[in-house]
Backbone as CSV, one residue per row, in Angstrom:
resi,resn,N_x,N_y,N_z,CA_x,CA_y,CA_z,C_x,C_y,C_z
1,MET,0.851,-1.174,0.000,0.000,0.000,0.000,0.894,1.233,0.000
2,ASN,0.536,2.251,-0.766,1.359,3.453,-0.795,0.894,4.448,0.258
3,ASN,1.652,5.525,0.442,1.333,6.498,1.490,-0.046,7.114,1.334
4,VAL,-0.468,7.358,0.112,-1.794,7.951,-0.106,-2.859,7.029,0.466
5,ASN,-2.737,5.735,0.249,-3.721,4.800,0.782,-3.661,4.720,2.300
6,TYR,-2.460,4.759,2.883,-2.353,4.763,4.336,-2.997,6.019,4.900
7,ASN,-2.745,7.135,4.250,-3.343,8.380,4.715,-4.871,8.317,4.624
8,ARG,-5.374,7.773,3.550,-6.823,7.640,3.386,-7.394,6.676,4.431
9,LEU,-6.688,5.581,4.654,-7.112,4.613,5.656,-7.189,5.274,7.032
10,LEU,-6.221,6.106,7.348,-6.206,6.818,8.625,-7.394,7.774,8.739
11,VAL,-7.656,8.521,7.682,-8.794,9.454,7.685,-10.102,8.693,7.888
12,LEU,-10.258,7.615,7.152,-11.489,6.828,7.259,-11.641,6.209,8.645
13,LYS,-10.551,5.685,9.205,-10.612,5.079,10.536,-11.031,6.108,11.570
14,ARG,-10.482,7.295,11.483,-10.854,8.350,12.433,-12.335,8.712,12.316
15,LYS,-12.840,8.774,11.084,-14.261,9.089,10.888,-15.153,7.984,11.446
16,ILE,-14.755,6.736,11.222,-15.537,5.609,11.735,-15.498,5.614,13.263
17,ASP,-14.309,5.793,13.829,-14.184,5.831,15.294,-15.022,6.958,15.890
18,GLY,-15.097,8.080,15.197,-15.863,9.228,15.666,-17.338,9.161,15.306
19,LYS,-17.765,8.031,14.752,-19.168,7.839,14.361,-19.646,8.881,13.354
20,GLN,-18.729,9.334,12.480,-19.065,10.344,11.482,-18.969,9.811,10.050
21,ALA,-18.625,8.552,9.897,-18.435,7.980,8.567,-19.758,7.584,7.931
22,THR,-19.854,7.824,6.647,-21.015,7.366,5.888,-20.859,5.878,5.597
23,SER,-21.911,5.254,5.120,-21.815,3.838,4.765,-20.816,3.641,3.619
24,GLU,-20.752,4.609,2.707,-19.777,4.519,1.610,-18.347,4.589,2.129
25,GLU,-18.101,5.404,3.128,-16.752,5.517,3.702,-16.375,4.245,4.454
26,LYS,-17.334,3.630,5.111,-17.069,2.358,5.787,-16.731,1.284,4.761
27,LYS,-17.479,1.257,3.657,-17.186,0.293,2.588,-15.801,0.544,2.016
28,GLU,-15.447,1.813,1.817,-14.129,2.146,1.276,-13.030,1.686,2.227
29,TYR,-13.222,1.882,3.517,-12.245,1.469,4.524,-12.005,-0.039,4.427
30,LEU,-13.084,-0.803,4.408,-12.929,-2.258,4.322,-12.371,-2.678,2.961
31,TYR,-12.711,-1.954,1.916,-12.158,-2.254,0.592,-10.640,-2.056,0.594
32,LEU,-10.160,-0.995,1.219,-8.714,-0.769,1.301,-8.031,-1.905,2.063
33,LEU,-8.650,-2.354,3.152,-8.083,-3.488,3.889,-8.082,-4.750,3.038
34,TYR,-9.156,-4.966,2.301,-9.246,-6.139,1.425,-8.175,-6.077,0.329
35,MET,-8.041,-4.937,-0.326,-7.066,-4.801,-1.412,-5.637,-4.954,-0.905
36,ASN,-5.399,-4.633,0.358,-4.072,-4.778,0.945,-3.837,-6.195,1.478
37,GLY,-4.865,-7.032,1.443,-4.726,-8.405,1.901,-4.902,-8.576,3.402
38,ASN,-5.465,-7.575,4.068,-5.644,-7.650,5.514,-6.939,-8.316,5.930
39,ILE,-7.933,-8.344,5.059,-9.147,-9.124,5.277,-9.401,-9.935,4.013
40,THR,-10.174,-10.990,4.170,-10.432,-11.870,3.025,-11.552,-11.324,2.152
41,LYS,-11.638,-11.867,0.955,-12.733,-11.504,0.054,-14.065,-11.874,0.694
42,GLY,-14.105,-13.014,1.367,-15.323,-13.447,2.028,-15.772,-12.466,3.106
43,GLN,-14.816,-11.962,3.884,-15.156,-10.981,4.912,-15.673,-9.691,4.276
44,TYR,-14.996,-9.246,3.230,-15.419,-8.027,2.545,-16.810,-8.213,1.933
45,ASP,-17.006,-9.324,1.239,-18.305,-9.597,0.611,-19.417,-9.701,1.647
46,GLU,-19.128,-10.321,2.784,-20.133,-10.449,3.845,-20.536,-9.074,4.372
47,TYR,-19.576,-8.165,4.505,-19.909,-6.816,4.958,-20.764,-6.092,3.923
48,ILE,-20.391,-6.220,2.650,-21.152,-5.555,1.588,-22.587,-6.080,1.555
49,LYS,-22.732,-7.385,1.756,-24.056,-8.003,1.730,-24.905,-7.547,2.924
50,ASN,-24.264,-7.363,4.081,-24.990,-7.011,5.299,-24.217,-5.911,6.032
51,GLN,-24.411,-4.660,5.605,-23.631,-3.554,6.136,-23.950,-3.233,7.590
52,LYS,-24.955,-3.853,8.131,-25.255,-3.650,9.540,-24.433,-4.601,10.412
53,ASN,-23.591,-5.411,9.779,-22.752,-6.363,10.493,-21.580,-5.628,11.130
54,GLU,-21.760,-5.198,12.346,-20.738,-4.427,13.053,-19.530,-5.281,13.430
55,ASP,-19.700,-6.614,13.520,-18.580,-7.479,13.887,-17.455,-7.381,12.859
56,ILE,-17.809,-7.409,11.585,-16.794,-7.321,10.534,-16.148,-5.943,10.546
57,LEU,-16.943,-4.911,10.708,-16.392,-3.555,10.750,-15.473,-3.390,11.960
58,ASN,-15.885,-3.892,13.114,-15.048,-3.789,14.310,-13.741,-4.558,14.157
59,ALA,-13.799,-5.729,13.546,-12.574,-6.483,13.285,-11.679,-5.699,12.332
60,GLY,-12.282,-5.090,11.322,-11.521,-4.271,10.381,-10.867,-3.077,11.063
61,LEU,-11.569,-2.491,12.025,-11.000,-1.359,12.758,-9.778,-1.797,13.572
62,THR,-9.862,-2.964,14.161,-8.720,-3.483,14.917,-7.551,-3.773,13.994
63,ILE,-7.816,-4.452,12.894,-6.772,-4.775,11.920,-6.157,-3.495,11.366
64,GLY,-7.009,-2.551,10.998,-6.519,-1.283,10.460,-5.708,-0.503,11.474
65,GLY,-6.103,-0.566,12.738,-5.351,0.118,13.787,-3.938,-0.419,13.909
66,VAL,-3.811,-1.736,13.868,-2.482,-2.363,13.935,-1.677,-2.007,12.688
67,LEU,-2.303,-2.084,11.541,-1.644,-1.755,10.277,-1.147,-0.311,10.277
68,LEU,-1.993,0.605,10.727,-1.618,2.022,10.756,-0.525,2.290,11.786
69,ALA,-0.582,1.636,12.933,0.457,1.816,13.949,1.805,1.348,13.411
70,THR,1.812,0.223,12.720,3.040,-0.295,12.121,3.580,0.670,11.070
71,TRP,2.689,1.175,10.234,3.102,2.126,9.198,3.665,3.400,9.819
72,LEU,2.985,3.927,10.833,3.463,5.167,11.460,4.808,4.962,12.130
73,LEU,5.005,3.819,12.774,6.321,3.521,13.384,7.410,3.440,12.323
74,SER,7.107,2.801,11.206,8.113,2.696,10.140,8.453,4.053,9.575
75,GLU,7.454,4.944,9.490,7.700,6.303,9.008,8.579,7.072,9.991
76,LEU,8.343,6.886,11.271,9.151,7.562,12.295,10.595,7.055,12.281
77,LEU,10.769,5.769,12.054,12.119,5.192,12.043,12.912,5.618,10.807
78,LYS,12.244,6.024,9.750,12.922,6.498,8.540,13.611,7.830,8.789
79,LYS,13.098,8.591,9.751,13.601,9.957,9.975,14.764,9.998,10.881
């Protein structure tokens, strides 16, 4: 994933955490995780089929949090 996608993932995660994300933004967040290989196609498809499934979104938030923390640490170590 490139920096633009990490930055977008961070923006989307903050909106979701703040309960300000639209359903389209939640789908985009999970799509970014899917495209990066962090969730399976089945998990992504299940969320798309049933967007009220908070379990998948919550798991995605946890996965994304770890992914973003790792990315931010790597960026700090570059400097």
